[in-house]
N, C-alpha and C positions, 0 to 999 in steps of 0.2 A: 387697429385694437390690440396690445397683447397675447400671446394664448394668456391662458391660467397654468400660472407653474402650482405641484406640489414640494415637497418637502419629507425626506428623512432624517433622523433623529442619528448621529454613532452612538454609540451607546456606551462603550470604552475605549482606556487607551487615548497616549497626547491629544487627540482631536474631541473629546470625552463631550455630551451634550451639542456640539454645532450639527448647524443643520446642510444638505445638502439637498439644491433645488433641482428639479427634472422635469421635461417637459408632462404634457398628460396629453398623452398617446393610444390607444387602441395598444391591449397583448401587451402593455410595459404597466407588470405588480411590482413592483419592490417585493424582496422577503418581509413580513415581520421582522418588528421588534423581539414578540416572543419568538422565534424560530434562528432569527440570528444570535442572539441568546445561546441557545442551546447546542446551534455549530458554533460557533464562539469559542465553550466552555467545551468540546470535544477537541477541537483547532488548538487549544490554548498551548500547545507543547513543538507545534507544527509553522503558528503564522508566523510567531518570532527568527527571524533572517531569514525566510524562506521569502523563492519567488513565486509568487502569485501568479493566476492566470485568472482571468473577470468572462469566462467565457459566454455572450449573451445578456452584454451588460448592463444594458437596461440606467437605470438609475444612478450605478453605478455600488448603489449601497456595499454591499459584499464584498468589493474591493477596496473600497476606501475605511470599512471597517479591520477590513486587514493590514492597513498600509496606519490606517489608526494605531492599530495593536501591534506593530514592531515588525512589519512585511519587510526584507529587504527590499521589494519591487513588486508594482503591479501591475500586469500587460493589461487593458477592458477591451477586447474586441465587443465595437456594435457596427452594426451595418444601418438601423434609422441614422442621418445626419444630425440632427436633432435631439437628437441623443445622446451621437458621442458628442457635438458643440455643446453638449450642459457636461458633461463628464471631462469638459476637458478648459470650460471657464471655472467649474469648481474644485480641480488640480492647481489654477493659479490662483487662485480665492484663498487657499487652503494655502500658497508655499509648496505644492509637494512638486518635488524633483528626479525622484525616484520610478515614476510610474511616465505610464504612455499611452493614451487611445487609437488601437489602429481604426479604421473606416472600413467595415469589411464587412462580412460573413463569415459564423467562426469556419462554415467544412472552407474558407478561400487559406484562410491565416494559420490553421494545421496539415493544410495540402503546403503555403507554401514554407512550415519549419521544418518539414520532416528532415530535410540535407541538411540544419543546421543541429548546433551544438548541448541548442535550449533546451532545458531545463528546468523544473516546473515540480515544488517541493507541495503545493497546495492547490487545487484548479476546482472553480465554479463551473459548478458547467446543469444550468435552469435555463432553455429555453423558450423562449411565449405558449404554452399550456393548448395552443388554438393550431398551432402548430408542429408540434407531436416529433420522431426520428429521431426520440430520446438515441434508440437503439446504432442509427447511423452514428451518434456523435460520439457515444464511447468504442462503438471500433475503429473511430480514425480517431481517435486518441490514442489507443490502443496502438494503432499502426502508424503516429507521424513523430514516437521518436522521442517524446515530450517527458514522457512523465522520467520519475526519477527509482531508483529501487525504493518501495514502504514512499509514493506521492498518494496523497490525500486527496479523493475524489471526493467532492459532495455533487447530488440531485439532486431532486425537486420534480413533482412528476403532481399533474393531479389523479391520479391513479394507483393503488402496488406497483410499484414495476413487476418485469414479469421477468423471472430472471435468466431469459436465454441470453433475454437483449442484453448480458452484461458479460463483460472478458470473463474465459473460464481463468485466469489470472489473479484476477480483481479479488478480493478478500469482500466483506459484508464485516467492517468493528459494528456502526451502529445505526440506526433508525427510527424512523417518530412518524406518529400524524401530531397535526394542528390539524381542525376542520376538516376540509375537505385535501389539503394538500400532505402527501405525504414525500419524507425527507430523508434522504439515508448518508454515511457517511465507505465509500469504500479505499479502502487499500492495493495497492499496483505491487 
């Protein structure tokens, strides 16, 4: 019997109204349409022609939205093999060639790119709420060398962020709350 599949609609851009499928997995919670709409309004000058990193990609909703809106490239990082394979299927279905999905943990990926020239203009950091540890990933991002001057970092959290978990060199640009979800945009 096939696993129950869920869908997310791409809001705007080249793939507007197209749907991406993702498996029904515990802790996989795509960013809602309402939050994505706000986020991509905030990022309207950063996403086009930018290189994006979607850590904890899950459904891939943020990365696919960035690709639809003109991102140069998107790297998806997802350790759950079912979710990663779903992202790869969606990339194939949409005939997207400027994206790649790494099947590894966010922590391992950030450690692996430390000695490379890889830079990202936009980073989506939305770990499973149950996992916690947002401060650890912020620190790893800051140390990995993948942030450009003025990189935009999106954070999603089940509660208000503690500012001590954010690197001193990051400036908060925007923040908002939607129900129980808090979301933020920082600049490095």
